[in-house]
C-alpha positions as CSV (number, residue, x, y, z in Angstrom):
1,M,-53.5,-64.9,-30.4
2,A,-55.1,-63.0,-33.4
3,R,-58.3,-64.5,-35.5
4,E,-57.7,-65.6,-38.9
5,G,-57.6,-62.8,-41.5
6,T,-56.4,-60.0,-38.8
7,A,-52.9,-59.0,-37.5
8,P,-51.5,-59.5,-34.0
9,V,-51.6,-56.1,-31.8
10,T,-47.6,-54.7,-31.6
11,L,-46.2,-53.5,-29.1
12,T,-46.6,-50.1,-30.5
13,K,-50.0,-50.4,-30.6
14,W,-50.2,-51.5,-27.3
15,I,-48.4,-48.4,-26.3
16,R,-50.5,-46.0,-28.0
17,E,-53.8,-47.4,-26.6
18,V,-52.3,-46.6,-23.0
19,A,-53.4,-42.9,-23.8
20,D,-56.9,-43.9,-24.0
21,E,-57.2,-45.9,-21.1
22,P,-58.7,-44.7,-17.6
23,L,-56.8,-42.2,-15.9
24,L,-56.6,-41.8,-12.1
25,L,-54.7,-38.6,-10.9
26,K,-56.5,-38.1,-7.3
27,G,-55.4,-39.3,-4.2
28,D,-53.3,-41.9,-3.1
29,L,-50.0,-42.8,-5.0
30,L,-50.3,-46.6,-4.9
31,A,-54.3,-46.9,-5.8
32,Q,-53.0,-44.3,-9.0
33,A,-49.9,-47.0,-9.7
34,E,-52.6,-49.7,-9.2
35,E,-55.1,-48.3,-11.9
36,N,-52.6,-46.4,-14.4
37,T,-50.1,-48.9,-14.6
38,W,-49.3,-51.3,-17.8
39,A,-47.3,-54.1,-18.5
40,L,-46.4,-53.9,-22.2
41,G,-44.7,-57.0,-24.3
42,R,-44.3,-58.1,-27.7
43,A,-46.3,-60.2,-29.3
44,K,-44.9,-63.5,-30.1
45,G,-42.4,-63.7,-32.6
46,E,-42.6,-59.8,-33.1
47,T,-38.9,-57.8,-33.4
48,P,-39.7,-54.2,-32.3
49,V,-37.6,-51.5,-33.8
50,A,-36.3,-49.3,-30.8
51,A,-37.1,-46.0,-32.6
52,E,-40.3,-46.8,-32.9
53,V,-41.3,-47.7,-29.4
54,V,-39.5,-44.6,-28.4
55,A,-41.7,-42.7,-30.9
56,A,-44.8,-44.6,-29.8
57,F,-44.1,-43.9,-26.1
58,E,-43.2,-40.4,-26.9
59,D,-46.5,-40.1,-28.9
60,T,-48.3,-41.5,-25.7
61,A,-46.8,-39.0,-23.7
62,R,-47.8,-36.5,-25.8
63,R,-51.7,-37.3,-25.9
64,L,-52.0,-38.1,-22.4
65,G,-50.4,-34.4,-21.6
66,E,-53.6,-33.2,-23.9
67,R,-55.7,-35.3,-21.6
68,V,-54.5,-34.0,-18.5
69,T,-54.3,-30.4,-19.5
70,A,-58.0,-30.5,-20.1
71,M,-58.5,-31.9,-16.9
72,E,-56.4,-28.8,-15.5
73,R,-54.2,-30.9,-13.7
74,T,-50.1,-32.0,-14.0
75,A,-48.9,-35.6,-14.0
76,T,-45.7,-37.8,-14.7
77,F,-45.7,-39.9,-17.2
78,Y,-43.4,-42.9,-16.7
79,V,-41.5,-46.1,-18.7
80,W,-39.4,-48.5,-17.2
81,F,-38.3,-52.1,-17.6
82,D,-39.1,-55.0,-15.2
83,A,-36.8,-57.1,-15.8
84,Q,-38.0,-59.8,-13.3
85,A,-41.4,-59.8,-15.4
86,G,-39.8,-59.4,-18.7
87,H,-42.2,-56.1,-19.6
88,L,-42.0,-52.7,-20.1
89,K,-44.0,-50.9,-17.9
90,C,-45.5,-47.3,-18.1
91,S,-47.9,-45.3,-15.7
92,T,-48.7,-41.8,-14.7
93,S,-49.2,-40.0,-11.6
94,S,-50.0,-37.1,-10.1
95,A,-46.2,-37.2,-8.2
96,K,-43.7,-35.6,-9.4
97,K,-40.9,-37.5,-10.6
98,D,-38.9,-37.5,-7.6
99,A,-41.6,-38.9,-5.6
100,L,-42.6,-41.9,-8.0
101,P,-43.9,-44.9,-5.9
102,F,-41.3,-47.4,-6.3
103,D,-40.0,-49.6,-3.6
104,V,-36.0,-49.3,-5.4
105,E,-34.1,-46.5,-6.1
106,V,-34.8,-45.1,-9.4
107,D,-32.9,-43.0,-11.7
108,P,-35.9,-40.7,-13.2
109,D,-33.3,-38.9,-15.6
110,A,-33.3,-42.4,-17.6
111,T,-33.3,-41.8,-21.4
112,L,-36.4,-43.6,-23.1
113,A,-33.8,-45.4,-25.4
114,A,-31.8,-47.0,-22.9
115,V,-35.0,-47.8,-20.8
116,V,-36.6,-49.4,-24.5
117,G,-33.0,-50.7,-25.4
118,G,-32.6,-52.4,-22.2
119,Y,-35.7,-54.2,-22.9
120,L,-35.0,-55.1,-26.5
121,A,-31.8,-56.5,-25.0
122,G,-33.3,-58.3,-22.7
123,A,-30.7,-56.4,-19.9
124,S,-31.0,-57.2,-16.1
125,P,-30.4,-54.1,-13.8
126,G,-28.6,-56.5,-11.5
127,T,-29.3,-57.4,-8.1
128,G,-28.6,-56.1,-4.6
129,E,-28.7,-52.9,-2.6
130,D,-26.7,-50.8,-5.2
131,V,-29.4,-51.5,-8.2
132,V,-30.9,-48.3,-9.5
133,L,-33.5,-48.8,-11.5
134,P,-33.5,-46.4,-14.7
135,V,-36.9,-44.7,-15.3
136,W,-38.0,-42.2,-18.2
137,T,-40.4,-39.4,-17.0
138,A,-42.1,-36.8,-19.0
139,E,-43.8,-34.1,-16.9
140,V,-47.6,-33.8,-18.9
141,G,-50.3,-31.5,-18.5
142,L,-50.5,-27.9,-17.7
């Protein structure tokens, strides 16, 4: 909750702040996921605009790319909608997009607009063995 006289933090602001958070890109992929994963949601009463949310993630990927390049590394920044938790989530990993640490089948070629649109619409990817989780990925770094 915002203090009197201050604006609440918006979803797009939270997304952009991810680029400045600590970043682990060495060692175990699950440790990287634990350190680098962020759950992001809208503020009470906020109605985010899909294009602005997409632009915020693209800006975050660009800024992370600068950081990862400065570390002389490559990484994958990725975004998905965790329907069960009701949050957009994002993370950064040293893994390539086809080896991200998920326990379900993923589509690492999903568009960012589709992932964000699913979140804003409150869409559920369904249940069962045939479900494929849409994940937007961006290779960042060198």
